[in-house]
C-alpha positions in Angstrom: -30.8 47.9 10.2 -33.6 48.1 12.8 -33.0 46.0 15.9 -36.1 43.8 15.2 -34.7 43.0 11.7 -31.2 42.0 12.9 -30.4 38.3 12.7 -29.2 36.4 15.8 -25.5 35.8 15.4 -23.4 33.4 17.5 -19.7 32.6 17.3 -18.5 29.2 18.6 -15.0 30.2 19.8 -12.2 27.7 20.4 -9.1 28.7 22.3 -5.9 28.9 20.2 -7.8 28.9 16.9 -8.7 31.1 14.0 -11.9 31.9 15.7 -10.0 34.8 17.2 -9.8 36.4 13.8 -13.6 36.1 13.4 -14.1 37.6 16.8 -12.0 40.6 15.8 -14.0 40.9 12.6 -17.3 40.9 14.6 -15.8 43.7 16.7 -14.9 45.7 13.6 -18.4 45.2 12.2 -19.9 46.3 15.5 -22.3 43.4 15.5 -24.5 42.2 18.3 -23.5 38.6 18.8 -23.4 35.8 21.3 -20.2 33.9 22.2 -19.8 30.3 23.3 -16.3 29.4 24.4 -14.6 26.0 24.3 -11.3 24.7 25.7 -9.1 22.3 23.7 -8.3 18.8 25.0 -5.1 19.3 27.0 -3.7 15.9 25.9 -4.1 16.1 22.2 -5.1 19.8 21.6 -8.2 18.7 19.7 -11.5 20.5 19.8 -14.0 19.1 22.3 -16.7 16.7 20.8 -19.5 19.2 21.7 -18.5 21.3 18.6 -19.8 18.4 16.4 -23.3 19.3 17.6 -22.9 22.6 15.7 -21.0 21.4 12.6 -20.1 17.8 11.6 -16.4 18.4 11.5 -16.4 19.7 15.1 -13.9 22.5 14.4 -13.8 26.2 15.0 -14.6 28.9 14.0 -18.2 28.1 13.4 -20.8 30.8 13.2 -24.6 30.5 13.2 -26.8 33.3 11.7 -30.5 33.0 12.4 -32.5 35.5 10.3 -35.2 37.5 11.9 -38.4 35.6 12.0 -36.7 32.3 11.4 -35.9 29.5 13.8 -33.5 27.7 11.5 -29.9 29.0 11.6 -27.5 29.3 8.7 -24.3 27.4 9.8 -21.1 28.9 8.5 -17.7 27.1 8.8 -14.2 27.8 7.4 -12.6 31.1 8.2 -12.5 32.5 4.7 -16.1 31.7 4.0 -17.3 33.1 7.3 -15.2 36.3 6.8 -16.6 36.7 3.2 -20.2 36.1 4.2 -20.2 38.4 7.2 -18.3 41.1 5.2 -20.7 41.0 2.3 -23.8 41.2 4.5 -22.7 43.4 7.4 -19.8 45.6 6.3 -21.9 48.4 4.9 -20.6 51.7 6.1 -17.1 50.3 6.8 -13.9 50.1 4.7 -13.5 46.4 5.4 -14.4 45.4 1.8 -12.7 47.3 -1.1 -14.9 48.7 -3.9 -15.3 45.8 -6.3 -15.5 47.5 -9.7 -13.8 50.4 -11.4 -16.1 53.2 -12.5 -18.0 52.1 -15.7 -16.8 48.5 -15.4 -19.5 47.2 -13.2 -20.2 43.5 -13.7 -17.4 43.0 -16.3 -14.7 40.4 -16.0 -11.5 42.3 -15.6 -13.4 45.4 -14.4 -12.5 44.6 -10.7 -10.2 46.9 -8.8 -6.8 45.6 -7.7 -7.8 46.2 -4.1 -10.9 43.9 -4.4 -8.9 41.2 -6.2 -6.3 41.3 -3.4 -9.1 41.1 -0.8 -10.7 38.1 -2.4 -7.4 36.3 -3.0 -6.1 36.7 0.5 -9.3 35.3 2.0 -8.5 32.0 0.1 -4.7 32.2 0.4 -4.8 32.2 4.2 -6.6 28.8 4.3 -5.4 27.3 1.1 -1.7 28.0 1.3 -0.4 29.7 4.4 -2.1 27.9 7.2 -1.5 24.4 5.7 2.3 25.2 5.7 2.2 26.4 9.3 0.2 23.4 10.5 2.7 21.0 8.8 5.5 22.8 10.6 3.7 22.5 13.9 3.2 18.8 13.5 6.8 18.3 12.5 7.9 20.3 15.5 5.8 18.0 17.8 8.0 15.1 16.6 10.9 16.7 18.5 8.8 17.4 21.6 8.5 15.8 25.0 5.4 13.8 24.1 7.5 11.6 21.9 9.1 8.7 23.9 12.7 9.7 24.7 14.2 6.5 23.3 12.9 7.2 19.7 13.0 11.0 19.9 16.5 11.3 18.3 15.1 9.4 15.3 11.9 11.4 15.0 13.8 14.7 15.5 16.2 13.8 12.8 13.4 13.0 10.4 11.6 16.2 11.4 14.6 18.4 10.9 15.2 16.9 7.5 11.7 17.5 6.3 11.7 21.1 7.7 15.0 21.7 5.9 13.9 20.3 2.6 10.3 21.5 2.5 9.2 23.9 5.3 12.1 26.3 5.2 12.2 27.0 1.4 8.4 27.3 1.4 8.4 29.6 4.4 11.0 31.9 2.6 8.7 31.9 -0.5 5.7 32.9 1.5 7.4 35.6 3.6 9.0 37.1 0.5 5.6 37.0 -1.3 3.9 38.8 1.6 6.7 41.4 1.8 6.2 42.2 -1.8 2.4 42.4 -1.5 2.8 45.0 1.2 5.4 46.8 -0.8 3.0 47.1 -3.8 -0.4 47.6 -2.0 -0.3 51.3 -2.0 -0.5 51.6 1.7 0.3 49.9 5.0 -2.2 47.1 4.7 -2.6 44.2 2.3 -5.2 45.9 0.1 -4.2 49.5 0.4 -4.2 52.3 2.9 -6.7 50.9 5.4 -7.6 47.7 7.3 -9.8 45.1 5.5 -11.1 41.7 6.2 -8.1 40.3 4.4 -5.7 41.7 7.1 -7.9 40.4 9.9 -8.1 36.9 8.4 -4.3 36.6 8.0 -3.6 38.1 11.4 -4.0 35.0 13.6 -1.5 32.8 11.6 1.2 35.4 11.3 0.9 36.8 14.9 1.3 33.2 16.2 4.0 32.1 13.8 6.3 35.2 13.8 8.6 33.8 16.5 8.6 30.3 15.1 9.9 31.1 11.6 13.4 31.6 12.9 13.6 27.9 13.9 13.0 26.7 10.4 16.6 27.3 9.2 19.5 29.7 8.9 18.0 33.0 7.6 21.3 34.9 7.6 19.7 38.0 9.1 17.0 38.8 11.7 13.6 38.3 10.1 12.5 41.9 10.8 15.4 43.0 8.7 14.8 40.6 5.9 11.0 41.3 5.8 10.6 44.8 7.4 7.3 45.6 5.9 5.8 42.3 6.9 7.1 42.4 10.4 5.8 46.0 10.8 2.4 44.8 9.5 2.3 42.0 12.1 3.1 44.5 14.9 0.4 46.8 13.5 -2.1 44.0 13.5 -1.4 43.3 17.2 -1.8 47.0 18.0 -5.1 47.5 16.2 -7.8 48.6 18.6 -10.2 46.0 17.3 -7.7 43.2 17.9 -7.0 44.4 21.4 -10.8 44.5 22.1 -11.2 41.0 20.8 -8.4 39.7 23.1 -9.8 41.7 26.1 -13.3 40.3 25.5 -12.0 36.7 26.0 -9.8 37.5 28.9 -12.7 39.3 30.6 -14.9 36.2 30.3 -12.2 33.8 31.5 -8.5 34.5 31.5 -7.7 30.7 31.4 -8.7 30.7 27.7 -5.6 30.9 25.5 -5.5 33.4 22.6 -2.2 32.3 21.1 -0.4 29.0 20.6 2.5 28.8 23.0 
Protein backbone atom coordinates (compact mmCIF):
# COMPACT_ATOMS: atom_id res chain seq x y z
CA UNK A 1 0.00 0.00 0.00
CA UNK A 2 1.51 3.34 -1.01
CA UNK A 3 2.10 5.79 1.83
CA UNK A 4 -0.36 8.33 0.43
CA UNK A 5 -3.05 5.64 0.38
CA UNK A 6 -2.59 4.56 3.98
CA UNK A 7 -5.33 5.50 6.43
CA UNK A 8 -4.50 7.42 9.57
CA UNK A 9 -4.72 4.98 12.49
CA UNK A 10 -4.88 5.97 16.14
CA UNK A 11 -5.08 3.80 19.26
CA UNK A 12 -6.51 5.28 22.43
CA UNK A 13 -4.61 3.22 24.98
CA UNK A 14 -5.62 2.89 28.64
CA UNK A 15 -3.31 1.50 31.28
CA UNK A 16 -4.12 -1.99 32.60
CA UNK A 17 -6.56 -2.66 29.78
CA UNK A 18 -6.98 -4.90 26.75
CA UNK A 19 -5.66 -2.02 24.66
CA UNK A 20 -2.28 -3.66 25.25
CA UNK A 21 -3.38 -6.58 23.06
CA UNK A 22 -4.36 -4.18 20.28
CA UNK A 23 -1.01 -2.42 20.57
CA UNK A 24 0.71 -5.78 20.18
CA UNK A 25 -1.46 -6.51 17.14
CA UNK A 26 -0.45 -3.18 15.57
CA UNK A 27 3.18 -4.11 16.10
CA UNK A 28 2.67 -7.48 14.38
CA UNK A 29 0.88 -5.77 11.49
CA UNK A 30 3.75 -3.27 11.19
CA UNK A 31 1.31 -0.39 10.99
CA UNK A 32 2.06 3.29 11.11
CA UNK A 33 -0.12 4.50 13.95
CA UNK A 34 -0.54 7.17 16.57
CA UNK A 35 -0.89 6.50 20.30
CA UNK A 36 -2.74 8.50 22.92
CA UNK A 37 -2.27 7.21 26.46
CA UNK A 38 -4.61 7.52 29.42
CA UNK A 39 -4.23 6.82 33.14
CA UNK A 40 -7.00 5.21 35.16
CA UNK A 41 -8.59 7.01 38.10
CA UNK A 42 -6.52 5.85 41.08
CA UNK A 43 -9.52 5.81 43.44
CA UNK A 44 -11.93 3.66 41.41
CA UNK A 45 -9.73 2.37 38.54
CA UNK A 46 -12.21 3.70 35.97
CA UNK A 47 -11.18 5.19 32.65
CA UNK A 48 -10.95 9.01 32.53
CA UNK A 49 -13.97 10.92 31.16
CA UNK A 50 -11.91 12.19 28.21
CA UNK A 51 -12.33 8.80 26.51
CA UNK A 52 -16.06 9.52 26.15
CA UNK A 53 -15.13 12.14 23.60
CA UNK A 54 -13.90 9.31 21.38
CA UNK A 55 -16.59 6.70 22.10
CA UNK A 56 -19.78 7.13 24.12
CA UNK A 57 -18.96 4.33 26.58
CA UNK A 58 -15.62 5.90 27.45
CA UNK A 59 -13.70 2.64 27.52
CA UNK A 60 -10.53 1.33 25.92
CA UNK A 61 -9.38 -0.02 23.54
CA UNK A 62 -10.77 2.37 21.00
CA UNK A 63 -9.27 2.81 17.55
CA UNK A 64 -9.96 5.40 14.88
CA UNK A 65 -9.21 4.70 11.24
CA UNK A 66 -9.42 7.72 8.94
CA UNK A 67 -9.30 6.61 5.28
CA UNK A 68 -7.00 8.50 2.93
CA UNK A 69 -8.77 11.51 1.47
CA UNK A 70 -11.39 11.53 4.24
CA UNK A 71 -11.73 13.66 7.34
CA UNK A 72 -14.30 11.43 9.03
CA UNK A 73 -12.77 8.60 11.08
CA UNK A 74 -14.21 5.14 11.52
CA UNK A 75 -14.46 4.54 15.27
CA UNK A 76 -13.82 0.94 16.36
CA UNK A 77 -14.52 -0.33 19.87
CA UNK A 78 -14.51 -3.77 21.56
CA UNK A 79 -11.33 -5.81 21.42
CA UNK A 80 -12.67 -8.62 19.26
CA UNK A 81 -14.20 -6.29 16.69
CA UNK A 82 -11.06 -4.16 16.49
CA UNK A 83 -8.86 -7.23 16.12
CA UNK A 84 -11.05 -8.70 13.39
CA UNK A 85 -11.38 -5.44 11.45
CA UNK A 86 -7.67 -4.66 11.55
CA UNK A 87 -6.73 -8.23 10.67
CA UNK A 88 -9.09 -8.38 7.72
CA UNK A 89 -7.84 -5.09 6.30
CA UNK A 90 -4.14 -5.01 7.18
CA UNK A 91 -2.89 -8.58 7.71
CA UNK A 92 -2.06 -9.37 4.10
CA UNK A 93 1.38 -10.94 3.91
CA UNK A 94 1.25 -12.21 7.50
CA UNK A 95 0.11 -15.46 9.10
CA UNK A 96 -2.15 -13.72 11.61
CA UNK A 97 -5.36 -14.83 9.87
CA UNK A 98 -5.67 -18.51 8.91
CA UNK A 99 -6.82 -19.45 5.42
CA UNK A 100 -10.60 -19.35 5.53
CA UNK A 101 -11.69 -22.06 3.06
CA UNK A 102 -10.49 -25.49 2.14
CA UNK A 103 -9.48 -25.82 -1.51
CA UNK A 104 -12.56 -26.09 -3.70
CA UNK A 105 -14.93 -25.14 -0.83
CA UNK A 106 -14.75 -21.37 -1.19
CA UNK A 107 -17.91 -19.59 -0.06
CA UNK A 108 -19.62 -22.75 1.18
CA UNK A 109 -20.99 -23.22 4.67
CA UNK A 110 -18.93 -26.00 6.17
CA UNK A 111 -16.08 -25.32 3.76
CA UNK A 112 -14.10 -23.36 6.36
CA UNK A 113 -10.80 -24.67 7.67
CA UNK A 114 -10.61 -25.71 11.32
CA UNK A 115 -7.90 -23.10 11.90
CA UNK A 116 -10.12 -20.26 10.64
CA UNK A 117 -13.10 -21.46 12.69
CA UNK A 118 -10.90 -21.52 15.79
CA UNK A 119 -9.59 -18.04 14.96
CA UNK A 120 -13.07 -16.60 14.61
CA UNK A 121 -14.36 -18.36 17.72
CA UNK A 122 -11.57 -17.21 20.01
CA UNK A 123 -12.02 -13.56 19.03
CA UNK A 124 -15.54 -13.83 20.48
CA UNK A 125 -14.74 -16.27 23.30
CA UNK A 126 -12.30 -13.86 24.88
CA UNK A 127 -14.87 -11.10 25.32
CA UNK A 128 -18.00 -13.21 25.63
CA UNK A 129 -16.88 -15.87 28.12
CA UNK A 130 -13.37 -15.60 29.53
CA UNK A 131 -13.04 -11.92 30.41
CA UNK A 132 -16.50 -11.72 32.00
CA UNK A 133 -15.53 -14.51 34.40
CA UNK A 134 -12.23 -12.83 35.28
CA UNK A 135 -13.89 -9.46 35.79
CA UNK A 136 -16.41 -11.03 38.17
CA UNK A 137 -13.55 -12.64 40.09
CA UNK A 138 -11.77 -9.29 40.32
CA UNK A 139 -14.88 -7.56 41.68
CA UNK A 140 -15.43 -10.30 44.26
CA UNK A 141 -11.79 -10.07 45.26
CA UNK A 142 -12.23 -6.35 45.91
CA UNK A 143 -14.89 -7.18 48.53
CA UNK A 144 -12.07 -8.63 50.63
CA UNK A 145 -9.73 -5.71 50.05
CA UNK A 146 -8.69 -2.69 52.11
CA UNK A 147 -11.17 -0.33 50.46
CA UNK A 148 -14.02 -2.13 52.23
CA UNK A 149 -14.53 -0.67 55.76
CA UNK A 150 -12.84 -2.99 58.25
CA UNK A 151 -15.95 -3.48 60.40
CA UNK A 152 -17.96 -5.05 57.55
CA UNK A 153 -15.03 -6.66 55.75
CA UNK A 154 -15.48 -10.04 57.50
CA UNK A 155 -19.04 -10.22 56.14
CA UNK A 156 -18.19 -9.11 52.60
CA UNK A 157 -15.19 -11.46 52.57
CA UNK A 158 -17.36 -14.38 53.66
CA UNK A 159 -19.90 -13.64 50.91
CA UNK A 160 -17.12 -13.21 48.36
CA UNK A 161 -15.47 -16.50 49.29
CA UNK A 162 -18.78 -18.32 49.05
CA UNK A 163 -19.54 -17.01 45.56
CA UNK A 164 -15.99 -17.72 44.39
CA UNK A 165 -16.27 -21.28 45.71
CA UNK A 166 -19.70 -21.91 44.18
CA UNK A 167 -19.34 -20.10 40.85
CA UNK A 168 -15.89 -18.76 39.99
CA UNK A 169 -13.80 -21.80 40.91
CA UNK A 170 -15.78 -24.43 38.95
CA UNK A 171 -16.06 -22.14 35.93
CA UNK A 172 -12.35 -21.35 36.06
CA UNK A 173 -11.58 -25.08 36.05
CA UNK A 174 -13.87 -25.53 33.05
CA UNK A 175 -12.18 -22.71 31.11
CA UNK A 176 -8.63 -23.79 31.87
CA UNK A 177 -9.43 -27.38 30.96
CA UNK A 178 -11.07 -26.22 27.75
CA UNK A 179 -8.06 -24.10 26.74
CA UNK A 180 -5.65 -26.91 27.62
CA UNK A 181 -7.59 -29.22 25.30
CA UNK A 182 -7.71 -26.61 22.54
CA UNK A 183 -3.94 -26.30 22.61
CA UNK A 184 -3.57 -30.09 22.71
CA UNK A 185 -5.67 -30.43 19.54
CA UNK A 186 -4.58 -27.34 17.56
CA UNK A 187 -1.81 -29.10 15.68
CA UNK A 188 0.84 -26.75 17.00
CA UNK A 189 1.94 -24.56 19.89
CA UNK A 190 -0.69 -21.88 19.28
CA UNK A 191 -4.47 -21.79 19.47
CA UNK A 192 -5.03 -22.16 15.74
CA UNK A 193 -2.04 -24.25 14.75
CA UNK A 194 1.69 -23.90 14.41
CA UNK A 195 2.02 -20.11 14.29
CA UNK A 196 0.85 -16.99 16.08
CA UNK A 197 -2.53 -15.54 15.05
CA UNK A 198 -4.72 -12.66 16.14
CA UNK A 199 -6.58 -15.13 18.37
CA UNK A 200 -3.47 -15.71 20.48
CA UNK A 201 -2.84 -11.98 20.73
CA UNK A 202 -6.41 -11.19 21.82
CA UNK A 203 -6.43 -13.83 24.57
CA UNK A 204 -2.98 -12.91 25.83
CA UNK A 205 -3.86 -9.96 28.06
CA UNK A 206 -6.46 -11.77 30.16
CA UNK A 207 -4.39 -14.90 30.75
CA UNK A 208 -1.04 -13.18 31.30
CA UNK A 209 -2.71 -11.02 33.96
CA UNK A 210 -4.77 -13.77 35.58
CA UNK A 211 -2.29 -16.66 35.65
CA UNK A 212 -1.16 -15.91 39.23
CA UNK A 213 -4.69 -15.19 40.45
CA UNK A 214 -6.27 -18.53 39.53
CA UNK A 215 -4.62 -20.34 42.43
CA UNK A 216 -6.58 -18.17 44.86
CA UNK A 217 -9.93 -19.44 43.59
CA UNK A 218 -9.80 -22.75 45.47
CA UNK A 219 -7.88 -25.94 46.16
CA UNK A 220 -6.57 -27.19 42.82
CA UNK A 221 -4.72 -30.15 44.29
CA UNK A 222 -1.62 -29.57 42.17
CA UNK A 223 0.30 -26.57 40.82
CA UNK A 224 -1.53 -25.11 37.86
CA UNK A 225 1.43 -25.50 35.50
CA UNK A 226 1.24 -29.23 36.19
CA UNK A 227 -2.53 -29.46 35.75
CA UNK A 228 -2.50 -27.37 32.56
CA UNK A 229 1.05 -27.66 31.18
CA UNK A 230 0.25 -26.70 27.59
CA UNK A 231 -1.73 -23.64 28.65
CA UNK A 232 0.92 -22.41 31.07
CA UNK A 233 3.62 -22.97 28.43
CA UNK A 234 1.47 -20.97 25.98
CA UNK A 235 1.14 -18.08 28.46
CA UNK A 236 4.92 -18.02 28.94
CA UNK A 237 5.33 -18.15 25.15
CA UNK A 238 3.01 -15.15 24.72
CA UNK A 239 4.99 -13.07 27.20
CA UNK A 240 8.22 -13.97 25.40
CA UNK A 241 6.92 -13.15 21.90
CA UNK A 242 9.02 -10.35 20.33
CA UNK A 243 5.89 -8.43 19.32
CA UNK A 244 4.55 -8.48 22.88
CA UNK A 245 7.90 -7.34 24.22
CA UNK A 246 7.98 -4.49 21.68
CA UNK A 247 4.49 -3.38 22.71
CA UNK A 248 5.49 -3.29 26.40
CA UNK A 249 8.71 -1.39 25.64
CA UNK A 250 6.81 1.12 23.52
CA UNK A 251 4.67 2.16 26.49
CA UNK A 252 7.55 2.16 28.97
CA UNK A 253 9.66 4.28 26.63
CA UNK A 254 6.88 6.89 26.51
CA UNK A 255 6.19 6.94 30.26
CA UNK A 256 7.21 4.19 32.67
CA UNK A 257 4.44 5.24 35.09
CA UNK A 258 1.81 3.64 32.83
CA UNK A 259 0.94 0.16 34.07
CA UNK A 260 0.80 -2.70 31.60
CA UNK A 261 -0.59 -5.33 33.96
CA UNK A 262 -3.10 -5.41 36.77
CA UNK A 263 -1.28 -5.74 40.12
